[in-house]
VEXDREN-2710 file (C-alpha; in Angstrom, 1 decimal):
% VEXDREN-2710
k/r/px/py/pz
1/MET/19.0/5.7/15.1
2/ALA/16.5/8.3/16.1
3/MET/16.1/11.4/14.1
4/GLN/17.5/14.6/15.7
5/GLY/15.8/18.0/15.6
6/GLY/12.9/18.3/13.2
7/GLY/12.3/22.0/13.4
8/PRO/10.3/24.2/15.8
9/ARG/6.9/22.8/14.6
10/ALA/8.0/19.2/15.2
11/ARG/9.5/20.1/18.6
12/LEU/6.2/21.8/19.6
13/ILE/4.1/18.7/18.6
14/ARG/6.5/16.5/20.6
15/THR/6.2/18.8/23.6
16/ILE/2.4/18.9/23.5
17/PHE/2.3/15.1/23.2
18/ALA/4.8/14.6/26.1
19/VAL/2.9/17.0/28.4
20/THR/-0.5/15.4/27.5
21/ALA/0.7/11.8/27.9
22/GLY/2.6/12.7/31.1
23/SER/-0.5/14.2/32.7
24/MET/-2.6/11.2/31.7
25/VAL/-0.1/8.7/33.2
26/GLY/0.1/10.8/36.4
27/GLY/-3.7/10.5/36.8
28/CYS/-3.6/6.8/36.0
29/THR/-1.3/6.1/38.9
30/LEU/-4.0/7.1/41.4
31/LEU/-6.5/4.6/40.0
32/PRO/-6.8/0.8/39.6
33/ALA/-4.7/-0.7/36.8
34/GLU/-8.0/-1.6/35.0
35/PHE/-10.4/1.3/35.0
36/ASN/-13.4/1.9/32.8
37/LEU/-15.8/4.8/32.8
38/SER/-16.3/4.7/29.0
39/PRO/-17.1/6.7/27.0
40/ILE/-15.8/9.3/29.4
41/TYR/-12.5/7.8/30.4
42/ARG/-10.8/4.4/30.4
43/HIS/-7.2/3.2/31.0
44/ARG/-5.3/-0.1/31.3
45/MET/-1.9/-0.3/33.0
46/ALA/0.7/-3.0/32.4
47/GLU/2.0/-5.1/35.3
48/ASP/5.0/-2.7/35.7
49/GLY/2.7/0.3/36.2
50/THR/3.3/1.8/32.8
51/LEU/0.4/3.0/30.6
52/LEU/-0.8/0.3/28.1
53/GLU/-4.1/1.7/26.8
54/LEU/-6.1/4.9/27.3
55/ASP/-9.4/6.3/25.9
56/PHE/-10.8/9.7/26.7
57/ALA/-14.1/11.0/25.3
58/TRP/-14.4/7.8/23.2
59/PRO/-13.8/7.6/20.3
60/ILE/-11.9/10.9/20.1
61/VAL/-8.7/10.4/22.2
62/HIS/-7.0/7.0/22.2
63/TYR/-3.5/5.9/23.2
64/GLU/-1.9/2.4/23.1
65/ARG/1.6/1.0/23.4
66/THR/2.5/-0.9/20.2
67/PRO/3.7/-4.6/20.4
68/GLU/7.2/-3.4/19.4
69/GLY/7.4/-0.9/22.3
70/GLY/6.4/2.2/20.4
71/SER/3.4/4.4/20.9
72/ASP/0.1/5.1/19.0
73/PHE/-1.7/8.3/19.9
74/ARG/-4.9/9.4/18.1
75/ILE/-7.4/12.2/18.1
76/ARG/-9.8/10.6/15.8
77/PRO/-10.4/11.2/13.0
78/ILE/-8.2/14.3/12.8
79/TYR/-4.7/13.3/14.0
80/ARG/-2.5/10.3/14.8
81/ARG/1.1/10.0/16.0
82/VAL/2.9/6.7/15.8
83/THR/6.5/5.9/16.9
84/GLU/8.7/2.9/16.3
85/PRO/11.3/2.0/18.9
86/ASP/15.1/2.2/18.2
87/ASP/16.7/-1.3/18.0
88/GLU/19.9/0.2/19.4
89/PRO/18.8/3.0/21.8
90/GLU/22.1/2.9/23.6
91/LEU/23.6/4.6/20.5
92/THR/21.3/7.5/20.8
93/ALA/22.2/10.3/23.2
94/ALA/19.3/10.8/25.6
95/ASP/20.3/14.3/26.9
96/GLY/18.2/17.0/25.3
97/ASN/16.6/14.5/22.8
98/PRO/12.8/14.2/23.4
99/ASP/12.8/11.2/20.9
100/PHE/15.4/9.2/22.8
101/GLY/14.9/5.5/21.8
102/ILE/12.7/6.3/18.8
103/ALA/13.8/5.1/15.4
104/ALA/10.8/6.5/13.4
105/THR/8.0/9.0/14.0
106/GLU/4.9/9.4/11.9
107/HIS/2.1/12.0/12.1
108/GLN/-1.2/11.6/10.2
109/PHE/-3.7/14.4/9.6
110/LEU/-7.2/13.8/8.2
111/TRP/-5.9/10.5/6.7
112/PRO/-5.1/9.9/3.9
113/PHE/-4.5/13.5/3.0
114/GLY/-1.9/14.5/5.5
115/ARG/1.2/12.6/6.6
116/ILE/4.7/13.3/8.0
117/ARG/7.2/10.5/8.6
118/SER/10.8/10.7/9.7
119/ASP/13.4/7.9/10.2
120/ASP/17.1/7.5/9.9
121/SER/17.0/7.4/6.1
122/GLN/14.3/9.8/4.9
123/THR/11.7/12.4/5.8
124/MET/8.4/12.5/4.0
125/SER/5.5/15.0/4.3
126/ARG/2.3/15.5/2.4
127/LEU/-1.0/17.4/2.6
128/TRP/-2.6/16.4/-0.7
129/PRO/-3.2/18.2/-3.0
130/LEU/-1.5/21.2/-1.5
131/TRP/2.0/19.8/-0.7
132/TRP/4.3/16.7/-0.9
133/GLN/8.0/16.4/-0.1
134/VAL/10.5/13.6/0.4
135/SER/14.1/14.0/1.5
136/ARG/16.4/10.9/1.5
137/SER/20.0/9.7/1.1
138/ASN/20.8/8.2/-2.2
139/THR/23.1/5.2/-2.9
140/ASP/26.1/7.6/-2.9
141/GLY/25.2/9.0/0.5
142/LEU/24.0/12.4/-0.9
143/ARG/20.8/14.0/0.3
144/GLU/18.1/14.4/-2.3
145/THR/14.9/16.4/-1.9
146/ASP/11.8/16.3/-4.2
147/TRP/8.6/18.2/-3.8
148/TYR/5.4/19.5/-5.4
149/ALA/2.8/22.1/-4.4
150/LEU/-0.8/22.6/-5.6
151/PHE/-0.6/19.4/-7.5
152/PRO/0.0/19.2/-10.4
153/PHE/1.3/22.8/-10.9
154/PHE/4.5/23.3/-9.0
155/TRP/7.4/20.7/-8.9
156/GLY/10.9/21.0/-7.7
157/GLY/13.9/19.2/-6.2
158/SER/17.6/19.4/-5.4
159/ARG/20.6/17.2/-4.5
160/GLU/23.2/17.9/-1.9
161/ASP/26.0/18.4/-4.5
162/GLY/23.8/20.7/-6.6
163/ALA/23.9/18.4/-9.7
164/GLU/20.1/17.8/-9.8
165/ASN/18.4/21.1/-8.9
166/TYR/15.2/21.5/-10.9
167/PHE/11.9/23.3/-10.9
168/ALA/8.6/22.9/-12.9
169/LEU/5.6/25.1/-13.2
170/PHE/3.0/23.1/-15.1
171/PRO/2.1/23.7/-17.9
172/LEU/4.5/26.6/-18.5
173/TYR/8.0/25.1/-17.8
174/ALA/9.7/22.0/-16.5
175/ASP/13.2/20.6/-16.4
176/ILE/13.1/17.4/-14.3
177/PRO/15.8/14.7/-13.9
178/GLN/14.8/11.0/-13.3
179/PHE/11.2/11.6/-14.3
180/VAL/9.2/8.4/-14.2
181/THR/11.3/6.0/-16.4
182/TYR/13.2/8.8/-18.2
183/ASP/16.6/10.2/-17.4
184/ARG/15.3/13.8/-18.0
185/MET/12.1/15.5/-19.1
186/VAL/12.0/19.1/-20.4
187/MET/8.6/20.9/-21.0
188/LEU/7.8/24.3/-22.4
189/LEU/4.2/25.6/-22.7
190/PHE/2.9/22.1/-22.6
191/PRO/1.8/20.6/-25.0
192/LEU/3.7/23.0/-27.3
193/TYR/7.1/21.2/-26.5
194/VAL/8.1/18.1/-24.6
195/GLY/11.7/16.7/-24.6
196/LEU/12.7/13.3/-23.2
197/ASP/16.1/11.7/-22.6
198/LYS/16.6/8.0/-21.9
199/GLN/19.7/5.8/-22.2
200/GLY/21.2/7.9/-24.9
201/ARG/18.0/8.5/-26.8
202/SER/16.8/12.1/-27.3
203/THR/13.1/12.8/-28.1
204/HIS/11.6/16.1/-29.1
205/MET/7.8/16.5/-29.5
206/PHE/5.8/19.6/-30.6
207/LEU/2.1/19.8/-30.0
208/TRP/2.5/16.6/-28.0
209/PRO/2.0/13.9/-29.0
210/PHE/1.3/14.7/-32.7
211/THR/4.6/16.0/-34.0
212/GLY/8.2/15.2/-33.2
213/PHE/11.4/13.3/-33.8
214/SER/13.7/11.0/-31.8
215/THR/17.2/9.8/-32.3
216/GLY/19.3/7.2/-30.4
217/PRO/21.9/4.5/-30.7
218/ASP/19.4/2.0/-31.9
219/GLY/17.6/4.1/-34.6
220/TYR/15.2/7.1/-35.1
221/TRP/11.6/8.1/-35.6
222/HIS/9.7/11.1/-36.8
223/ARG/6.0/11.9/-37.2
224/ILE/3.5/14.6/-38.2
225/LEU/0.2/13.1/-37.2
226/PRO/-2.2/12.5/-38.7
227/LEU/-0.3/12.8/-42.0
228/TYR/2.5/10.2/-41.4
229/SER/4.7/8.5/-38.9
230/TRP/8.1/6.7/-39.6
231/GLU/10.2/4.7/-37.2
232/SER/13.4/2.8/-38.1
233/LYS/15.3/0.8/-35.5
234/GLU/17.6/-2.2/-35.6
235/GLU/14.8/-4.6/-34.9
236/HIS/11.9/-3.0/-36.9
237/GLN/10.7/-0.4/-39.4
238/ARG/7.2/1.0/-39.2
239/LEU/5.2/3.5/-41.4
240/SER/1.8/5.0/-40.9
241/ILE/0.0/7.2/-43.4
242/ALA/-3.2/9.1/-42.7
243/TRP/-2.9/7.8/-39.1
244/PRO/-4.6/5.7/-37.8
245/PHE/-5.9/4.2/-41.1
246/LEU/-2.9/2.9/-43.1
247/HIS/0.0/1.0/-41.4
248/TRP/3.0/-1.0/-42.8
249/GLY/5.9/-2.5/-41.0
250/ARG/8.8/-5.0/-40.9
251/GLU/9.5/-6.7/-37.5
252/ASN/12.2/-9.0/-36.2
253/LEU/14.8/-7.4/-38.6
254/ASP/17.6/-8.5/-36.1
255/THR/16.7/-12.2/-36.8
256/ASP/17.0/-14.4/-39.9
257/ASP/13.2/-14.6/-40.2
258/PRO/11.7/-11.0/-40.4
259/VAL/8.0/-10.4/-40.3
260/THR/6.0/-8.2/-42.7
261/ARG/2.7/-6.7/-41.6
262/TYR/0.1/-4.2/-42.9
263/LEU/-3.2/-2.9/-41.6
264/VAL/-6.1/-0.9/-43.3
265/TRP/-7.7/0.1/-40.0
266/PRO/-10.2/-1.0/-39.0
267/LEU/-11.1/-3.2/-42.0
268/PHE/-8.4/-5.7/-42.5
269/GLY/-4.7/-6.5/-41.7
270/GLN/-2.2/-9.3/-42.1
271/GLN/1.3/-10.3/-41.0
272/TRP/3.6/-13.1/-42.1
273/SER/7.3/-14.2/-41.9
274/GLU/9.3/-15.2/-45.0
275/SER/9.6/-18.8/-43.6
276/GLY/5.9/-19.0/-42.8
277/HIS/6.8/-19.6/-39.2
278/ILE/4.7/-16.6/-38.1
279/SER/1.3/-15.7/-39.6
280/GLY/-1.7/-13.7/-38.5
281/TRP/-4.6/-11.5/-39.6
282/THR/-7.2/-9.1/-38.2
283/ALA/-10.6/-8.1/-39.5
284/LEU/-12.8/-5.3/-38.2
285/TRP/-10.2/-4.7/-35.5
286/PRO/-10.3/-5.5/-32.6
287/PHE/-13.3/-7.9/-33.0
288/PHE/-11.5/-10.6/-35.1
289/GLN/-7.8/-11.4/-34.7
290/TYR/-5.6/-14.4/-35.1
291/ILE/-1.8/-14.9/-34.7
292/SER/0.3/-18.1/-34.9
293/ILE/4.0/-18.7/-34.1
294/LYS/4.6/-22.3/-34.9
295/GLU/5.4/-24.6/-31.9
296/ARG/5.0/-21.6/-29.6
297/LEU/2.0/-19.3/-29.7
298/THR/-1.6/-19.3/-30.9
299/ARG/-4.1/-16.6/-30.2
300/LEU/-7.6/-16.2/-31.6
301/ASP/-10.2/-13.4/-30.8
302/LEU/-13.8/-13.8/-32.1
303/PHE/-16.2/-10.9/-31.5
304/TRP/-13.7/-9.5/-29.0
305/PRO/-14.0/-9.3/-26.0
306/ILE/-16.6/-12.1/-26.1
307/PHE/-14.2/-15.0/-26.9
308/ARG/-10.5/-15.5/-26.8
309/PHE/-8.2/-18.5/-26.9
310/GLU/-4.5/-18.1/-26.3
311/GLU/-1.7/-20.7/-25.7
312/ASP/2.0/-19.9/-25.3
313/LEU/4.4/-22.8/-25.0
314/ALA/7.6/-20.8/-24.4
315/PRO/9.3/-22.0/-21.2
316/SER/9.8/-18.5/-20.0
317/SER/6.1/-17.4/-20.5
318/GLN/4.0/-20.5/-20.4
319/LEU/0.3/-19.6/-20.7
320/MET/-3.0/-21.2/-21.5
321/ARG/-6.0/-18.9/-21.4
322/TRP/-9.5/-18.8/-22.8
323/TRP/-12.7/-16.9/-22.0
324/VAL/-16.3/-16.5/-23.0
325/PHE/-17.0/-13.1/-21.6
326/PRO/-18.5/-12.4/-19.1
327/PHE/-19.6/-16.0/-18.3
328/VAL/-16.4/-18.0/-17.8
329/ALA/-12.6/-17.6/-18.1
330/ARG/-9.7/-20.0/-17.5
331/THR/-6.0/-19.1/-17.0
332/VAL/-3.1/-21.5/-16.4
333/THR/0.6/-20.4/-16.3
334/GLY/3.7/-22.0/-14.9
335/ASP/3.0/-20.7/-11.4
336/GLN/-0.8/-20.2/-11.2
337/TRP/-4.2/-21.3/-12.3
338/ALA/-7.4/-19.3/-12.2
339/TRP/-11.2/-19.5/-12.9
340/ASN/-13.5/-16.6/-13.3
341/PHE/-17.3/-16.8/-13.5
342/LEU/-19.7/-13.9/-14.3
343/TRP/-16.9/-11.4/-14.5
344/PRO/-16.1/-9.6/-12.2
345/LEU/-18.1/-11.4/-9.5
346/ILE/-16.5/-14.9/-8.9
347/TRP/-12.7/-15.6/-8.9
348/LEU/-10.9/-18.8/-8.0
349/ARG/-7.1/-18.5/-8.0
350/GLU/-4.0/-20.5/-6.8
351/TYR/-0.5/-19.4/-7.4
352/ALA/3.1/-19.8/-6.2
353/ASP/5.0/-16.8/-5.1
354/PRO/8.5/-16.4/-3.5
355/ASP/7.0/-17.0/0.0
356/GLY/4.9/-20.1/-0.8
357/VAL/1.5/-21.1/-2.3
358/GLN/-1.5/-18.8/-2.1
359/THR/-5.2/-19.7/-2.8
360/GLN/-7.9/-17.0/-3.3
361/ARG/-11.7/-17.3/-3.5
362/TRP/-13.7/-14.1/-4.2
363/ILE/-17.4/-13.5/-4.6
364/VAL/-17.2/-9.7/-5.1
365/PRO/-17.8/-8.0/-2.8
366/PHE/-19.5/-10.4/-0.3
367/LEU/-17.0/-13.2/0.3
368/THR/-13.2/-13.1/0.5
369/ARG/-11.1/-16.2/1.3
370/VAL/-7.3/-15.9/1.0
371/HIS/-4.9/-18.5/2.4
372/ARG/-1.1/-18.8/2.0
373/ASP/1.0/-21.8/3.0
374/ARG/4.5/-20.4/3.4
375/LYS/7.7/-22.3/2.7
376/ASP/8.8/-22.0/6.3
377/GLY/5.7/-24.0/7.5
378/THR/3.7/-21.0/8.7
379/GLU/0.4/-19.7/7.3
380/ASP/-1.5/-16.5/6.5
381/ASP/-5.3/-16.6/6.3
382/LEU/-8.1/-14.2/5.7
383/THR/-11.9/-14.8/5.7
384/ARG/-14.3/-11.9/5.1
385/ILE/-18.1/-11.9/4.8
386/TRP/-18.8/-8.4/3.8
387/PRO/-20.0/-6.2/5.4
388/LEU/-20.6/-8.3/8.5
389/TRP/-17.3/-9.9/9.7
390/HIS/-13.7/-10.7/8.9
391/HIS/-11.0/-12.8/10.6
392/GLU/-7.3/-12.6/9.6
393/THR/-4.2/-14.4/10.9
394/THR/-0.6/-13.9/9.9
395/HIS/2.5/-16.1/9.9
396/ASP/4.0/-14.1/12.8
397/GLY/1.3/-15.2/15.2
398/ARG/-0.9/-12.1/15.0
399/SER/-4.6/-12.1/14.2
400/GLU/-7.7/-9.9/14.3
401/TRP/-11.4/-10.1/13.8
402/SER/-14.2/-7.5/13.7
403/VAL/-17.9/-7.1/13.4
404/LEU/-18.8/-5.2/11.2
405/SER/-16.1/-5.1/8.5
406/LEU/-16.7/-2.5/5.8
407/LEU/-13.3/-2.1/4.2
408/LEU/-13.0/-4.2/1.1
409/TRP/-9.2/-4.0/0.9
410/ARG/-6.9/-5.9/3.4
411/ALA/-3.6/-6.1/5.1
412/GLY/-1.3/-3.1/4.7
413/ASN/-3.9/-1.5/2.3
414/THR/-6.0/-0.7/5.4
415/TYR/-3.2/1.1/7.2
416/GLY/-4.4/4.4/8.5
417/PHE/-8.0/4.0/7.5
418/SER/-8.9/1.4/10.2
419/GLU/-7.2/3.4/12.9
420/ALA/-8.9/6.6/12.0
421/TYR/-12.4/5.6/11.0
422/ASP/-13.3/2.0/12.0
423/PHE/-15.0/3.3/15.2
424/LEU/-17.8/4.5/12.9
425/TRP/-18.9/0.9/12.1
426/THR/-17.1/-1.6/14.3
427/LEU/-19.4/-3.2/16.9
428/ALA/-16.9/-5.7/18.3
429/LYS/-13.3/-6.7/17.5
430/GLY/-10.6/-8.9/18.8
431/LYS/-6.9/-8.8/18.3
432/THR/-3.8/-11.0/18.9
433/ARG/-0.8/-8.7/19.0
434/ALA/1.5/-11.6/19.8
435/PRO/0.9/-15.3/20.6
436/ASP/0.6/-14.4/24.3
437/ASP/-1.3/-11.1/23.9
438/GLN/-5.0/-11.3/23.1
439/SER/-7.8/-8.7/23.5
440/VAL/-11.5/-8.3/22.9
441/GLU/-13.5/-5.1/22.9
442/LEU/-17.0/-3.9/22.1
443/ALA/-17.9/-0.5/20.7
444/ALA/-17.3/2.4/23.1
445/ASN/-15.5/-0.1/25.4
446/LEU/-18.8/-1.4/26.7
447/TYR/-16.8/-4.5/27.4
448/THR/-13.0/-4.9/27.0
449/SER/-10.5/-7.5/28.0
450/ARG/-6.9/-8.3/27.4
451/THR/-4.6/-11.2/28.3
452/ARG/-0.9/-10.8/28.3
453/GLY/1.0/-13.8/29.4
454/GLU/-0.5/-14.8/32.8
455/ARG/-2.1/-11.4/33.3
456/THR/-5.8/-10.9/32.4
457/GLN/-7.7/-7.6/32.7
458/ALA/-11.3/-7.0/31.8
459/SER/-14.0/-4.3/32.6
460/VAL/-17.5/-3.1/31.9
461/PRO/-18.0/0.7/32.3
462/PHE/-18.9/1.8/35.8
463/LEU/-20.0/-1.8/36.9
464/PHE/-16.8/-3.7/37.5
465/ASN/-13.2/-4.4/36.5
466/TYR/-11.3/-7.6/36.9
467/GLU/-7.6/-8.4/37.2
468/SER/-6.0/-11.8/37.4
469/ASP/-2.3/-13.0/37.3
470/SER/-0.1/-15.7/38.9
471/HIS/-0.8/-14.2/42.4
472/GLY/-4.6/-14.4/42.2
473/SER/-7.6/-12.5/40.9
474/THR/-9.6/-9.5/42.1
475/LEU/-13.0/-8.2/41.1
476/ARG/-13.7/-4.5/41.7
477/LEU/-17.4/-3.5/41.9
478/PHE/-18.2/-0.1/40.5
479/GLN/-14.5/0.1/39.4
480/PHE/-13.2/0.7/43.0
481/LEU/-14.5/-1.8/45.6
482/PRO/-12.1/-4.8/45.6
483/ILE/-13.3/-8.4/46.1
484/PRO/-10.5/-11.0/46.1
485/LEU/-11.6/-14.1/44.2
486/SER/-8.6/-16.4/44.5
487/GLY/-4.9/-16.7/45.4
488/ASP/-3.2/-14.2/47.7
489/ALA/-4.7/-11.1/46.1
490/GLU/-5.7/-8.6/48.7
491/PRO/-8.2/-5.7/48.6
492/ASP/-5.7/-3.0/47.4
493/GLU/-6.1/0.6/48.0
494/VAL/-7.0/2.6/45.0
495/GLY/-4.0/2.2/42.7
496/PRO/-2.5/-0.1/40.1
END
C-alpha cells in the first residue's frame, strides 16, 4: 500500500516533481520517440507513447522508468527520487493521492549523507551527522520512533503506548532501552557512570570501564582496575591482580572436568584440566601459544602472527587452518576452502551458502572474479579488471558492464554511489534490465541504444536516430528527417 500524507515538505517535493515531469512529457509528445541533442537534451519514448528515459543538461538531470514500473529521477549529484510501484494499486484510493500506485518512495541528497525513505511499514530519514530518524511498526503493531541529532550527542525515541520514551545527551545523560545487545543502558556524566541491564543481569560501572560490579542469575563480578578483578559464575571463576599482569581462573566448572589456568603477563601462562584432556601454555604472549583438547582441538602459534596451525575436529565447528604470514595461508571448514598468498593481495575461496556454491578469486585491487552456482540452476557472475572494466550478471536475467569501473565494492554495496557519481568516470556501459531489455550508451549519450522486445531505438546526437519494430524500421537524419528502411514504416510527421 502507498504511504499517505508525508507532511507539507514531502507534498511540495511531490508537486515540484510532478510539474517538472509533466512538462517534460508534454514536450516529448511533439518530438520523435527517439530524440538526441545530448548533452543539451535527450529523450526516449516507449511504444505506448509514455516517457522511458530523459536527460537534460547531461549529466545533471536524468529520468528513467524502472523495470518494475517505478521511476528514477536525478539531479546529479545533489538529489535523487526513486519510487517503487504498488503490487495492489487497486487497494489505494487515487482521489487526492499524488502517490497513487506507489508502494515506496525514496529521496537521496548528496549521497550517502542524506536519505528519506517511506513505505507501508516504516519511514526513515537521515542527513549525517546532523540527523537520523526511523519510525516503524513493531511486532505488536505499535509505532516506534528512534532518532539522533548532531551525532553522537543527542539521542531519543518513543513508542506509541508511551512505554519506551527515552532521551540521551552524550556525555551528560542517557536512558535508552534496547541499546545494541542490552535491554537498557543508563549513563550519567560518561564515563563517570554507566549502567546496563540484560536478561536479568544488572551491571554498574564507575569511571568506565575501570570500576564496577554486576549481578545476575548466573553469578556476579566486581573490579577496581588496575588493583583487582573478580568474576564468579556457574561455569567459571576468574581473578586478576595488578591488572593486566597476574591472572588466575577455573573454567568449565559446570562439567566434570574443570580447567585451571594462570598467566603472568606477558611472560608465561599455563592451563590444564584435572583429567589431562585439556592442556596449553603461552610464553611472551601473544608470540608463543599452544592449546590442546584431546581428539578435538589443536592450536599452535609461533612468533605470532608469523605462524599458526589450528585444527578443530568438532562436527559443529570443523576447521583446519594454517598460515605463514604474509606469504601463504590455508583454511578448510565444513562448507568452505580458501587460499591466501601475499596477504592481503591474492585470495582464492570456494564455499557453500544457503543459495548454492560460490567461488571467488581476488588479486586486490586489480582482479575480481566471483561466480555462484545456485541450487535452482541459475547463476550469478562478476568479473572486474580494475579500474578498466567490469561485467556482472545475476540469476534473474539482469546484467551490466561498464568502462571504466572505479568502484571496488559490488552488488547492493554500490547502491546510490553509481547512480550519483559514475558519470564522472564511465566512458561506456551496457545494461540488461530484463532478458528482453538491453541497452548500450556512451558518455554524454554520444551513442545510445535500447532494445525492448521487438522494438529497437538508437541515436547519435544531432546526426540521426533510428527506430525499428515488427512494422519496420525508420532512420531520421538530423533527428527529424525520416527515411523508411524496411517494412511498412512511413515518414511520420514529427511525433512519437
